[in-house]
Wavefront OBJ file of the C-alpha trace (Angstrom):
o trace
v 0.000 0.000 0.000
v 2.829 2.400 0.869
v 4.475 1.765 -2.507
v 1.196 2.582 -4.292
v 0.819 5.873 -2.411
v 4.372 6.920 -3.202
v 3.944 6.115 -6.895
v 0.633 8.007 -7.079
v 2.166 11.042 -5.392
v 5.124 10.910 -7.749
v 3.047 10.924 -10.924
v 0.625 13.570 -9.630
v 3.589 15.840 -9.035
v 4.792 15.223 -12.572
v 1.473 16.471 -13.955
v 1.839 19.863 -12.252
v 5.060 20.885 -14.002
v 4.697 23.849 -16.343
v 7.186 24.775 -19.039
v 7.748 27.477 -21.611
v 9.381 27.285 -25.027
v 11.262 30.534 -25.626
v 12.213 30.571 -29.281
v 15.178 32.187 -31.061
v 16.725 33.811 -27.978
v 19.741 32.757 -25.955
v 18.549 34.513 -22.804
v 15.468 32.792 -21.373
v 13.029 34.456 -18.984
v 12.839 32.823 -15.559
v 11.081 35.652 -13.727
v 8.751 36.987 -14.859
v 7.125 33.961 -16.494
v 6.292 33.077 -19.226
v 8.002 36.428 -20.002
v 8.130 39.945 -18.576
v 7.388 42.419 -21.351
v 4.085 44.260 -21.423
v 1.373 42.640 -23.536
v -0.722 45.024 -25.653
v -3.128 42.757 -27.561
v -4.793 39.449 -26.777
v -6.984 36.974 -28.663
v -8.771 34.071 -26.946
v -9.761 31.492 -29.531
v -11.255 29.268 -26.851
v -10.725 28.622 -23.141
v -7.477 26.762 -23.869
v -5.997 28.740 -26.765
v -4.713 32.274 -26.177
v -2.468 34.504 -28.319
v -0.924 37.801 -27.167
v 1.655 40.305 -28.449
v 3.636 43.068 -26.772
v 6.963 44.638 -25.918
v 10.302 43.801 -27.532
v 8.786 41.893 -30.459
v 7.060 39.412 -28.177
v 4.410 36.895 -29.215
v 3.125 34.366 -26.656
v 0.603 31.590 -26.994
v -0.839 28.606 -25.188
v -3.009 25.833 -26.603
v -3.604 23.925 -23.369
v -5.020 26.478 -20.975
v -1.691 27.902 -19.827
v 0.069 24.664 -18.895
v 2.674 25.390 -21.576
v 3.514 28.635 -23.351
v 5.455 29.357 -26.509
v 7.320 32.679 -26.407
v 8.667 34.147 -29.641
v 10.578 37.420 -29.280
v 11.521 37.667 -32.937
v 8.415 39.368 -34.335
v 9.587 42.963 -34.865
v 12.330 45.002 -36.465
v 15.573 45.541 -34.588
v 16.901 48.872 -33.375
v 20.598 49.549 -33.226
v 21.144 51.577 -30.048
v 20.603 49.826 -27.736
v 20.146 46.507 -29.523
v 16.512 45.466 -29.039
v 13.338 44.433 -30.837
v 10.597 46.983 -31.334
v 7.453 46.915 -29.209
v 4.376 45.339 -30.807
v 1.186 47.388 -30.401
v -1.540 45.558 -32.333
v -2.279 42.377 -34.271
v -4.766 40.819 -36.669
v -5.162 37.042 -37.013
v -7.267 35.545 -39.792
v -7.172 32.122 -38.131
v -4.960 30.268 -35.662
v -2.183 29.904 -38.243
v -2.054 33.162 -40.169
v -1.728 36.583 -38.652
v 0.031 39.949 -38.810
v 1.604 41.928 -35.964
v 2.590 45.624 -36.061
v 4.579 48.012 -33.898
v 7.681 50.144 -33.479
v 10.327 50.800 -36.125
v 7.768 50.301 -38.905
v 7.331 46.649 -37.970
v 4.859 44.575 -39.971
v 5.567 40.859 -39.457
v 3.530 37.891 -40.668
v 3.170 34.296 -39.462
v 1.593 31.326 -41.223
v 2.340 28.703 -38.560
v 0.655 30.057 -35.468
v 3.532 32.243 -34.320
v 6.330 29.671 -34.385
v 8.064 31.919 -36.914
v 7.432 35.478 -38.083
v 8.659 36.946 -41.357
v 9.519 40.567 -42.006
v 7.595 41.414 -45.163
v 9.696 42.558 -48.129
v 6.652 44.505 -49.337
v 6.647 46.742 -46.238
v 7.673 50.297 -47.199
v 7.339 51.750 -43.680
v 10.530 53.512 -42.555
v 12.224 52.677 -39.277
v 10.963 55.879 -37.636
v 7.304 54.986 -38.208
v 5.533 53.491 -35.195
v 2.582 51.485 -36.482
v -0.162 51.699 -33.876
v -3.181 49.992 -35.467
v -4.266 47.379 -38.012
v -7.690 46.469 -39.422
v -8.888 44.154 -42.200
v -12.279 44.318 -43.894
v -11.746 40.867 -45.436
v -8.956 38.342 -45.869
v -7.253 40.427 -48.550
v -7.915 44.110 -47.899
v -6.613 45.825 -44.798
v -5.038 48.982 -43.400
v -2.342 50.007 -40.938
v -1.853 53.440 -39.410
v 1.391 54.948 -38.135
v 2.256 58.242 -36.564
v 4.309 60.027 -33.944
v 7.470 60.717 -35.979
v 6.325 59.564 -39.403
v 2.634 59.510 -40.291
v 1.204 57.293 -42.990
v -1.879 55.227 -43.808
v -0.983 52.065 -45.712
v -3.217 49.596 -47.528
v -2.859 45.976 -48.607
v -4.975 44.034 -51.088
v -3.155 40.689 -50.873
v -3.601 39.720 -47.237
v -0.685 41.778 -45.935
v 2.120 40.538 -48.178
v 2.539 43.955 -49.797
v 1.584 47.421 -48.579
v 0.974 50.645 -50.476
v 2.490 53.583 -48.609
v 1.377 56.174 -51.161
v -2.270 55.408 -50.596
v -4.561 58.337 -49.753
v -3.509 61.453 -47.865
v -2.757 62.209 -44.250
v -5.559 62.853 -41.754
v -5.318 66.272 -40.078
v -3.318 65.051 -37.085
v -0.089 63.050 -37.125
v -0.440 60.990 -33.948
v -3.095 58.336 -34.621
v -3.744 55.426 -32.278
v -6.335 53.340 -34.119
v -7.743 52.660 -37.583
v -11.157 51.186 -38.438
v -12.427 50.523 -41.962
v -16.136 50.153 -42.736
v -15.249 49.435 -46.360
v -12.655 50.588 -48.886
v -14.161 54.069 -49.019
v -15.083 54.874 -45.426
v -12.188 54.735 -42.979
v -12.015 56.132 -39.441
v -8.863 57.092 -37.515
v -8.567 58.037 -33.823
v -6.058 60.800 -33.157
v -4.663 62.706 -30.222
v -6.837 65.312 -28.499
v -10.031 63.353 -29.006
v -10.259 63.917 -32.748
v -12.118 61.406 -34.923
v -11.026 61.629 -38.564
v -13.207 60.080 -41.284
v -12.749 59.688 -45.014
v -15.501 58.537 -47.376
v -13.401 58.397 -50.525
v -10.717 55.899 -49.580
v -8.398 58.290 -47.788
v -8.024 61.145 -50.259
v -10.089 63.638 -48.265
v -10.494 63.654 -44.491
v -12.818 65.496 -42.110
v -12.604 65.965 -38.352
v -15.506 65.141 -36.063
v -15.447 66.167 -32.397
v -15.873 63.407 -29.854
v -16.652 65.817 -27.048
v -13.309 65.378 -25.332
v -9.719 66.596 -25.821
v -8.006 63.525 -24.366
v -6.367 60.714 -26.330
v -8.710 58.041 -27.671
v -7.157 54.596 -28.061
v -9.767 52.090 -29.207
v -12.850 52.033 -31.448
v -15.372 49.218 -32.014
v -18.403 49.293 -34.318
v -21.153 46.710 -33.976
v -22.757 47.789 -37.272
v -22.404 50.610 -39.802
v -23.977 53.126 -37.412
v -23.301 52.158 -33.805
v -19.829 52.305 -32.342
v -17.868 53.001 -29.170
v -14.525 54.645 -28.301
v -12.493 54.843 -25.086
v -9.406 56.699 -23.899
v -7.708 58.653 -21.138
v -9.249 59.893 -17.895
v -12.309 57.663 -17.983
v -13.537 58.938 -21.351
v -15.947 56.685 -23.217
v -18.228 57.750 -26.091
v -20.762 56.153 -28.422
v -22.192 57.048 -31.826
v -25.382 55.958 -33.602
v -24.696 57.617 -36.967
v -21.417 56.090 -38.110
v -19.022 58.280 -36.120
v -20.164 61.744 -37.111
v -21.631 62.574 -33.694
v -20.659 61.211 -30.300
v -22.403 60.988 -26.925
v -20.900 60.678 -23.456
v -21.361 57.275 -21.791
v -19.294 57.817 -18.637
v -22.184 57.137 -16.300
v -22.435 55.840 -12.748
v -19.306 54.116 -11.334
v -17.070 54.809 -14.343
v -14.084 56.493 -12.721
v -12.248 59.341 -14.452
v -9.099 58.328 -12.587
v -8.500 55.465 -14.997
v -7.134 55.278 -18.528
v -8.929 52.818 -20.793
v -6.802 51.228 -23.516
v -9.110 48.543 -24.888
v -12.797 48.204 -25.636
v -14.638 45.027 -26.583
v -18.312 44.434 -27.352
v -19.954 41.065 -26.834
v -23.414 39.830 -25.864
v -24.855 43.393 -25.991
v -22.278 44.563 -23.461
v -19.357 47.015 -23.631
v -16.202 45.999 -21.714
v -13.366 48.409 -20.872
v -9.782 47.495 -19.909
v -7.241 49.935 -18.444
v -5.062 50.768 -15.483
v -7.542 49.276 -13.052
v -7.742 45.904 -11.335
v -11.264 45.606 -12.692
v -12.929 45.231 -16.067
v -15.776 47.734 -16.430
v -18.933 46.732 -18.275
v -22.172 48.423 -19.335
v -25.232 47.075 -21.131
v -27.131 50.374 -21.315
v -24.848 52.727 -23.229
v -23.067 53.841 -20.101
v -26.009 54.847 -17.930
v -24.537 52.494 -15.338
v -21.343 50.482 -15.067
v -20.385 47.355 -13.161
v -16.863 46.387 -12.117
v -15.620 42.835 -12.697
v -12.572 41.603 -10.753
v -10.419 39.475 -13.050
v -7.452 38.519 -10.849
v -7.232 35.740 -8.318
v -6.571 36.956 -4.747
v -3.028 35.559 -4.895
v -2.274 37.835 -7.858
v -3.413 41.058 -6.177
v -0.071 42.861 -6.104
v 0.658 45.608 -3.621
v 1.898 47.917 -6.346
v 0.034 49.414 -9.309
v -0.227 47.657 -12.632
v -1.680 48.490 -16.041
v -3.750 46.263 -18.316
v -4.010 46.903 -22.034
v -6.271 44.322 -23.639
v -8.992 41.765 -22.919
v -10.940 39.212 -24.919
v -14.211 37.498 -24.078
v -16.326 34.485 -24.920
v -19.690 35.099 -26.555
v -21.421 34.802 -23.189
v -18.829 36.912 -21.374
v -18.233 34.362 -18.594
v -14.813 33.391 -19.958
v -12.251 36.153 -20.483
v -8.535 36.830 -20.547
v -6.761 40.094 -19.685
v -3.127 41.005 -20.376
v -0.959 43.930 -19.400
v 2.275 45.262 -17.976
v 5.192 42.999 -17.055
v 3.748 40.048 -18.933
v 0.562 39.805 -16.857
v -1.938 37.189 -18.081
v -5.161 36.655 -16.122
v -8.025 34.390 -17.149
v -11.558 33.999 -15.787
v -13.314 30.675 -16.355
v -16.817 31.081 -14.969
v -16.267 31.729 -11.268
v -12.649 30.523 -11.335
v -9.837 33.051 -11.749
v -6.492 31.807 -13.016
v -3.212 33.705 -13.177
v -0.991 32.345 -15.943
v 1.971 34.632 -15.239
v 4.519 34.728 -12.444
v 5.245 38.297 -11.386
v 5.997 37.997 -7.709
v 7.870 41.217 -7.050
v 9.204 44.385 -8.628
v 12.316 46.479 -8.065
v 16.020 45.716 -8.194
v 17.627 42.301 -8.077
v 21.371 42.520 -7.490
v 22.822 39.029 -7.147
v 21.977 35.384 -7.829
v 23.252 31.909 -6.985
v 22.316 28.541 -8.514
v 23.010 24.864 -7.902
v 22.743 22.723 -11.021
v 22.493 19.406 -9.206
v 19.993 20.574 -6.561
v 17.885 22.712 -8.916
v 18.090 25.490 -6.329
v 18.205 29.114 -7.506
v 18.206 32.086 -5.111
v 18.122 35.742 -6.196
v 18.391 38.720 -3.846
v 17.761 42.438 -4.131
v 15.622 45.310 -2.874
v 12.069 45.325 -1.483
v 9.344 45.907 -4.054
v 8.147 48.848 -1.978
v 10.108 50.650 0.732
v 8.518 53.835 2.022
v 7.521 55.433 5.303
v 4.066 53.910 5.028
v 4.785 50.522 3.423
v 7.636 48.032 3.306
v 7.317 44.743 1.435
v 9.968 42.344 2.827
v 10.181 40.374 -0.422
v 13.865 40.766 -1.238
v 14.496 37.066 -1.946
v 13.172 34.916 -4.784
v 13.756 31.175 -4.460
v 13.245 28.287 -6.889
v 13.748 24.581 -6.276
v 13.286 23.454 -9.894
v 15.841 25.480 -11.802
v 13.713 28.615 -12.129
v 10.469 27.134 -13.455
v 8.568 28.265 -10.361
v 9.402 30.843 -7.714
v 8.425 31.701 -4.177
v 9.003 34.931 -2.281
v 11.107 34.550 0.854
v 11.165 37.267 3.501
v 14.476 37.543 5.341
v 12.416 38.911 8.252
v 9.003 40.494 8.639
v 10.348 44.027 8.982
v 13.472 43.992 6.833
v 13.906 46.986 4.511
v 17.462 46.110 3.455
v 18.567 46.131 -0.171
v 20.654 42.963 -0.540
v 23.693 43.283 -2.792
v 25.308 39.865 -2.494
v 24.670 36.181 -1.859
v 27.220 33.417 -1.339
v 26.147 29.829 -0.686
v 28.799 27.554 0.782
v 26.708 24.590 -0.349
v 23.057 23.911 -1.181
v 22.099 24.376 2.484
v 24.335 27.001 4.064
v 24.908 30.528 2.852
v 24.951 34.250 3.583
v 23.468 37.444 2.163
v 24.420 41.049 2.905
v 23.303 44.519 1.882
v 22.280 47.965 3.004
v 21.543 48.911 6.621
v 24.493 46.662 7.598
v 22.193 43.666 7.077
v 23.727 40.180 7.203
v 21.611 37.019 7.167
v 22.460 33.322 7.227
v 20.545 30.246 6.035
v 21.132 26.602 6.896
v 18.206 25.109 4.944
v 18.808 26.206 1.375
v 17.382 29.712 1.676
v 13.968 28.681 3.003
v 14.607 30.551 6.257
v 17.114 33.246 7.153
v 18.531 34.353 10.505
v 19.691 37.917 11.049
v 23.262 38.065 12.340
v 24.187 40.693 14.889
v 27.853 41.437 14.221
v 29.222 43.916 16.783
v 32.237 44.945 14.688
v 30.047 46.109 11.767
v 28.718 49.641 12.363
v 25.109 50.424 11.512
v 24.158 52.102 8.254
v 26.718 50.468 5.956
v 26.084 49.219 2.438
v 27.676 45.774 2.472
v 28.482 45.085 -1.152
v 29.943 41.577 -1.124
v 30.055 38.390 0.954
v 32.589 35.768 -0.128
v 33.417 32.443 1.566
v 36.293 30.238 0.407
v 35.229 27.302 2.603
v 32.743 26.545 5.365
v 34.759 28.474 7.951
v 36.582 31.341 6.261
v 34.795 34.241 4.652
v 34.733 38.007 4.226
v 32.148 40.784 4.049
v 33.082 43.991 2.223
v 31.540 47.451 2.476
v 31.172 50.284 -0.027
v 30.393 52.688 2.843
v 32.864 54.035 5.380
v 31.858 55.401 8.791
v 34.519 57.601 10.336
v 37.628 55.516 10.784
v 35.842 52.178 10.659
v 37.062 49.372 8.480
v 35.431 48.310 5.222
v 36.442 44.610 5.497
v 35.144 42.071 8.014
v 36.420 38.499 8.294
v 35.347 35.267 9.981
v 37.327 32.065 10.465
v 34.632 30.062 12.262
v 31.698 30.016 9.866
v 30.291 33.406 10.805
v 30.108 32.907 14.566
v 32.688 35.646 15.187
v 33.978 38.445 12.974
v 36.926 40.854 13.140
v 37.918 43.953 11.220
v 40.365 44.329 8.392
v 41.155 47.222 6.053
v 42.856 48.148 2.826
v 45.169 50.514 4.657
v 45.795 52.333 7.900
v 43.607 55.284 6.906
v 40.077 55.152 5.669
v 38.408 57.265 3.011
v 36.752 56.927 -0.337
v 39.721 54.983 -1.764
v 39.004 52.205 0.727
v 35.378 51.678 -0.220
v 34.940 48.261 -1.848
v 32.539 47.433 -4.693
v 33.460 43.816 -5.412
v 35.729 40.975 -4.339
v 36.976 37.605 -5.557
v 38.665 35.547 -2.848
v 40.651 32.553 -4.114
v 41.556 30.755 -0.888
v 42.289 31.497 2.766
v 45.308 33.608 1.820
v 44.802 35.014 -1.670
v 42.107 37.319 -2.921
v 41.222 40.502 -4.759
v 38.949 43.510 -4.240
v 37.985 46.543 -6.322
v 38.177 49.837 -4.483
v 36.665 53.232 -5.205
v 39.847 54.706 -6.682
v 39.255 52.552 -8.911
v 41.969 49.896 -8.663
v 42.234 46.108 -8.142
v 43.875 45.334 -4.798
v 45.444 41.999 -3.858
v 46.128 40.165 -0.616
v 48.355 37.107 -0.160
v 48.059 36.858 3.611
v 44.353 36.485 4.217
v 43.525 40.191 4.147
v 46.074 41.423 6.685
v 47.658 43.639 4.034
v 46.618 44.641 0.511
v 48.668 45.754 -2.478
v 47.198 48.109 -5.093
v 47.789 47.086 -8.710
v 47.619 49.363 -11.746
v 45.609 49.606 -14.963
v 47.218 49.873 -18.385
v 45.300 53.064 -19.237
v 45.496 54.600 -15.718
v 41.693 54.844 -15.692
v 40.348 57.329 -13.113
v 37.097 58.664 -14.606
v 34.673 56.047 -13.270
v 34.331 52.916 -11.168
v 35.039 49.186 -11.344
v 32.088 47.050 -10.255
v 32.949 43.348 -10.549
v 35.953 41.049 -10.541
v 36.278 37.308 -11.172
v 39.577 35.518 -10.639
v 40.089 31.993 -11.971
v 43.164 31.559 -9.823
v 45.827 33.689 -8.187
v 47.176 34.831 -11.565
v 44.329 35.019 -14.112
v 41.170 37.077 -13.910
v 38.964 39.852 -15.279
v 37.423 43.011 -13.867
v 34.828 45.378 -15.374
v 33.342 48.812 -14.813
v 31.942 52.015 -16.236
v 32.613 53.432 -19.711
v 32.691 49.883 -21.200
v 35.849 49.045 -19.264
v 37.091 45.423 -19.269
v 40.519 44.557 -17.865
v 42.495 41.310 -17.724
v 45.521 39.998 -15.875
v 47.443 36.761 -16.431
v 50.221 37.377 -13.923
v 48.383 38.353 -10.772
v 48.745 42.059 -11.419
v 52.540 42.000 -11.564
v 52.200 44.198 -14.643
v 49.293 46.603 -15.274
v 45.921 45.016 -16.009
v 45.357 45.144 -19.784
v 42.415 47.124 -21.172
v 40.517 44.720 -23.463
v 37.264 46.691 -23.695
v 34.831 46.052 -26.551
v 33.741 48.766 -28.998
v 30.225 50.186 -29.042
v 28.704 53.641 -29.498
v 26.782 53.202 -26.249
v 28.274 54.421 -22.989
v 27.758 51.077 -21.242
v 28.501 50.448 -17.591
v 29.591 46.851 -17.057
v 28.277 45.641 -13.704
v 29.050 41.931 -13.913
v 31.548 39.468 -15.373
v 31.383 35.664 -15.688
v 34.514 33.630 -16.464
v 34.541 29.986 -17.569
v 38.249 29.645 -18.356
v 41.116 31.979 -19.318
v 39.681 32.480 -22.820
v 35.903 32.230 -22.342
v 34.364 35.278 -20.633
v 31.134 37.312 -20.687
v 30.583 40.860 -19.433
v 27.147 42.336 -18.743
v 25.714 45.739 -17.895
v 23.362 48.571 -18.742
v 20.633 48.293 -21.424
v 20.711 44.491 -21.157
v 24.146 44.523 -22.781
v 26.199 41.331 -22.881
v 29.467 40.816 -24.740
v 31.111 37.408 -25.054
v 34.692 36.496 -25.912
v 36.196 33.077 -26.623
v 39.737 34.343 -27.145
v 40.481 36.104 -23.894
v 39.137 39.483 -24.955
v 40.882 39.815 -28.315
v 37.459 39.917 -29.996
v 33.922 40.305 -28.673
v 30.471 39.241 -29.879
v 27.279 40.973 -28.767
v 24.897 38.641 -26.904
v 22.443 41.175 -25.493
v 19.194 40.236 -23.773
v 17.237 41.613 -26.780
v 13.914 40.883 -25.051
v 14.724 43.446 -22.346
v 16.844 46.574 -21.929
v 16.944 46.313 -18.139
v 20.412 46.776 -16.644
v 22.097 43.471 -15.788
v 23.600 43.916 -12.323
v 24.528 40.459 -11.079
v 25.283 37.054 -12.586
v 26.287 33.538 -11.612
v 27.876 30.784 -13.702
v 26.584 27.438 -12.414
v 28.579 24.216 -12.418
v 26.813 23.050 -15.603
v 27.969 26.270 -17.340
v 24.496 27.814 -17.440
v 24.674 31.551 -16.849
v 22.082 33.252 -14.645
v 21.578 37.030 -14.539
v 19.426 39.534 -12.625
v 18.445 43.105 -13.465
v 17.999 46.427 -11.682
v 14.357 46.876 -12.764
v 11.221 44.725 -12.590
v 13.040 41.951 -10.690
v 13.926 40.201 -13.964
v 15.811 36.902 -13.875
v 17.285 35.319 -17.013
v 19.188 32.166 -17.880
v 21.531 31.629 -20.823
v 22.241 28.034 -21.794
v 24.011 28.845 -25.066
v 26.806 31.234 -24.118
v 29.098 28.669 -22.525
v 29.346 24.942 -23.406
v 26.849 23.073 -21.177
v 27.804 19.469 -21.801
v 24.639 18.803 -23.827
v 25.821 17.063 -26.973
v 23.708 16.925 -30.120
v 24.295 14.570 -33.033
v 21.921 15.703 -35.795
v 23.287 14.023 -38.914
v 20.692 11.245 -38.651
v 17.108 12.058 -37.731
v 15.623 9.402 -35.401
v 12.386 7.691 -36.406
v 10.706 8.052 -33.004
v 11.093 9.490 -29.498
v 13.396 7.346 -27.364
v 14.654 7.731 -23.809
v 17.570 5.406 -23.165
v 18.706 3.941 -19.865
v 21.328 6.073 -18.169
v 24.934 4.845 -18.114
v 26.537 3.930 -15.844
v 23.786 2.656 -13.574
v 24.242 2.431 -10.620
v 26.502 5.496 -10.653
v 28.610 7.735 -8.402
v 28.471 10.678 -8.675
v 27.623 11.342 -12.352
v 25.812 9.552 -15.154
v 24.914 10.181 -18.801
v 21.353 10.241 -20.147
v 20.749 9.833 -23.887
v 17.517 10.610 -25.757
v 16.329 10.837 -29.380
v 13.965 13.390 -30.938
v 12.354 12.623 -34.331
v 11.247 16.260 -34.714
v 11.721 19.675 -33.165
v 9.891 20.037 -29.861
v 9.908 21.678 -26.481
v 11.829 19.249 -24.281
v 11.924 18.842 -20.519
v 14.198 16.354 -18.761
v 13.714 16.323 -14.992
v 15.138 14.299 -12.110
v 12.912 13.237 -9.202
v 13.555 11.534 -5.886
v 11.587 8.543 -4.587
v 8.871 10.862 -3.211
v 8.331 12.537 -6.578
v 10.032 15.795 -5.643
v 11.934 17.586 -8.396
v 15.628 17.614 -7.541
v 16.949 18.890 -10.881
v 15.642 20.198 -14.204
v 18.354 19.335 -16.722
v 16.604 20.379 -19.947
v 13.788 22.901 -20.350
v 14.041 24.330 -23.858
v 13.131 24.038 -27.528
v 15.389 21.542 -29.323
v 15.662 20.486 -32.951
v 15.406 16.873 -34.126
v 18.423 14.745 -33.320
v 20.170 12.565 -30.770
v 21.238 14.147 -27.482
v 23.234 13.133 -24.441
v 23.529 15.053 -21.201
v 25.478 14.451 -18.003
v 23.875 14.679 -14.549
v 26.190 15.239 -11.604
v 24.568 14.095 -8.346
v 27.466 15.096 -6.128
v 25.201 16.839 -3.594
v 22.496 14.127 -3.634
v 22.180 11.307 -1.071
v 22.324 7.626 -1.959
v 19.010 6.342 -3.253
v 16.645 5.648 -6.126
v 15.937 8.476 -8.567
v 13.719 8.813 -11.616
v 14.329 10.796 -14.790
v 11.476 11.799 -17.089
v 11.606 13.010 -20.701
v 8.629 15.000 -22.052
v 8.405 16.258 -25.657
v 5.467 16.896 -28.004
v 3.089 14.560 -26.175
v 5.728 11.884 -25.619
v 6.535 11.060 -22.003
v 8.698 8.326 -20.502
v 10.214 7.784 -17.066
v 13.145 5.562 -16.112
v 14.774 4.617 -12.826
v 18.405 5.029 -11.813
v 20.360 4.336 -8.620
v 22.968 6.530 -6.932
v 25.345 4.577 -4.670
v 27.911 6.390 -2.572
l 1 2 3 4 5 6 7 8 9 10 11 12 13 14 15 16 17 18 19 20 21 22 23 24 25 26 27 28 29 30 31 32 33 34 35 36 37 38 39 40 41 42 43 44 45 46 47 48 49 50 51 52 53 54 55 56 57 58 59 60 61 62 63 64 65 66 67 68 69 70 71 72 73 74 75 76 77 78 79 80 81 82 83 84 85 86 87 88 89 90 91 92 93 94 95 96 97 98 99 100 101 102 103 104 105 106 107 108 109 110 111 112 113 114 115 116 117 118 119 120 121 122 123 124 125 126 127 128 129 130 131 132 133 134 135 136 137 138 139 140 141 142 143 144 145 146 147 148 149 150 151 152 153 154 155 156 157 158 159 160 161 162 163 164 165 166 167 168 169 170 171 172 173 174 175 176 177 178 179 180 181 182 183 184 185 186 187 188 189 190 191 192 193 194 195 196 197 198 199 200 201 202 203 204 205 206 207 208 209 210 211 212 213 214 215 216 217 218 219 220 221 222 223 224 225 226 227 228 229 230 231 232 233 234 235 236 237 238 239 240 241 242 243 244 245 246 247 248 249 250 251 252 253 254 255 256 257 258 259 260 261 262 263 264 265 266 267 268 269 270 271 272 273 274 275 276 277 278 279 280 281 282 283 284 285 286 287 288 289 290 291 292 293 294 295 296 297 298 299 300 301 302 303 304 305 306 307 308 309 310 311 312 313 314 315 316 317 318 319 320 321 322 323 324 325 326 327 328 329 330 331 332 333 334 335 336 337 338 339 340 341 342 343 344 345 346 347 348 349 350 351 352 353 354 355 356 357 358 359 360 361 362 363 364 365 366 367 368 369 370 371 372 373 374 375 376 377 378 379 380 381 382 383 384 385 386 387 388 389 390 391 392 393 394 395 396 397 398 399 400 401 402 403 404 405 406 407 408 409 410 411 412 413 414 415 416 417 418 419 420 421 422 423 424 425 426 427 428 429 430 431 432 433 434 435 436 437 438 439 440 441 442 443 444 445 446 447 448 449 450 451 452 453 454 455 456 457 458 459 460 461 462 463 464 465 466 467 468 469 470 471 472 473 474 475 476 477 478 479 480 481 482 483 484 485 486 487 488 489 490 491 492 493 494 495 496 497 498 499 500 501 502 503 504 505 506 507 508 509 510 511 512 513 514 515 516 517 518 519 520 521 522 523 524 525 526 527 528 529 530 531 532 533 534 535 536 537 538 539 540 541 542 543 544 545 546 547 548 549 550 551 552 553 554 555 556 557 558 559 560 561 562 563 564 565 566 567 568 569 570 571 572 573 574 575 576 577 578 579 580 581 582 583 584 585 586 587 588 589 590 591 592 593 594 595 596 597 598 599 600 601 602 603 604 605 606 607 608 609 610 611 612 613 614 615 616 617 618 619 620 621 622 623 624 625 626 627 628 629 630 631 632 633 634 635 636 637 638 639 640 641 642 643 644 645 646 647 648 649 650 651 652 653 654 655 656 657 658 659 660 661 662 663 664 665 666 667 668 669 670 671 672 673 674 675 676 677 678 679 680 681 682 683 684 685 686 687 688 689 690 691 692 693 694 695 696 697 698 699 700 701 702 703 704 705 706 707 708 709 710 711 712 713 714 715 716 717 718 719 720 721 722 723 724 725 726 727 728 729 730 731 732 733 734 735 736 737 738 739 740 741 742 743 744 745 746 747 748 749 750 751 752 753 754 755
């Protein structure tokens, strides 16, 4: 009976795993999830199938009610400075396969396979400074797009969007349109700034203005027939017409607040629905004489900070709906059940991250989402136990307002974090709970920038704040029970403030001071020697340093600076900075070996070198321009990064070799999961699997109770034969299961770890 219960629990847990296929991008979203860019348009084909588009060329879809999502961030033109995809603002889908998306930089992209790929249309004459804000088709062939802001134009297609005529018609009176609606090829309506409704009745060659009764921006128009239509916009404005748009009446009746901005309007089942910067959908069935508010978020998704929502879609009866908005929010109502499909657990800065490949444990630390005199949210820690698929918020303490700058885990159980307000916390259960450490030698009010342990007993905490003559270095030799002071020199001042450190062993280590210079110790921090830079850089700061050993390492900082030493600083560190027209500040560096290095910083910038800095290749986030502040290179060579805004967490599995080998010369005939070898094993084993076609693949390890202990693969892979190594060095002796899931195929096998 006990065996049956364990097996049932195991397989029930397997059913609850969600996964996301993020296509054509090296950097994968971990938080938010399925991605974190704002979503501006949504289409619900049925309760299970949802499409949405939004920021940074993003298209997302699910076909199984949100269990799995496909994320494609390749659906818009690219800008040059900084390198990013344009935001998508609107879309038109003819069916579940074929659709067109539009947005910044003159983007008009088309898909014929349900968003798996998008093609930039060669017949798109829109210049890069044209932001296309709206699209509308009157049939499968004839449609219109409108662009404005810096470059106005109305464009028409007569072949389903393959080619567009930019010389069609003439410009409406205003140059900042938000929406286009076509009754037919002659009568076209455009919503402009300042509440103007522009109408042409001769195909765009002559336009007339019609007052809507308001001077605010109008964003959305819907007509239910040739005469009756509705518009909505800023400051609670909502209007209706019964004569085809020539005259408009106010419908902002009872309960419709003028504090809100309404970005989307839908009409279904004789009811108008409004979506905006409110946690409610507003509906009216009597032309605005009265309005009712509809909550659309589950209680667990009610965030303590404001959010904006840009689009909703409804079933014919209105009892099933989906709403999307800022930071990738996706909320669905199914009758009386409210489901949140997105993970957006906190906002604000994340500054450092740590990950264990074998344990599946990922911990990110940063600032509270809100820290004010009236409200503090002690949510500075995000923790995942399955490689970043799911997250939980961990409070260091109920009243902590510290901004945590650094985390260092000695192993998967024991570690430390430190930050502002002289805060130092310790965990002994993998970050689930944290104890505040009272360290008498550390004055109050310091910003502790780095904690670094070289073993279970010896570690340092460094400060970027000096108080009088107090030290900026604090050391322990008994696992954090006691601490004593150290310093860079006999006098303190701004030159002795420390931004980063990389300690090699109990004797040797490096720090970056405020001067800025790398400083070295060879006697455990008793004394420090200042080393020099090849260009004598003094105009900025150095923010991160990673040493491979006592001789070889890299450090990075402001004004694109990257420096390298191969002799422990005996000669000046060599400037090996990359070239870009952006004034990038590099906040973080990750080093795999003496030749393979990545530097990251502002605007989501990442540069990668495989020749020790002789040449660099841009590997930017692309799907975000948030500043990368901290990073961690896990033992399986997967690179994790956190950003200074929106609490973003990313993972890059492509930058450094991960040990996943693909042999694609022969395409397998069917899905196969082979038995691991060796088996039993200690401590590592190889798992081989075959894919007959491209698919989203997950390969997870579970213990005997069905708990996920490691997620080895969670990505889109092409057809071929793959092998991957699993290192169970931190796992206890016992029976484990590994499960492969891909395109409906699922198989689980058993393996045994013997110490």
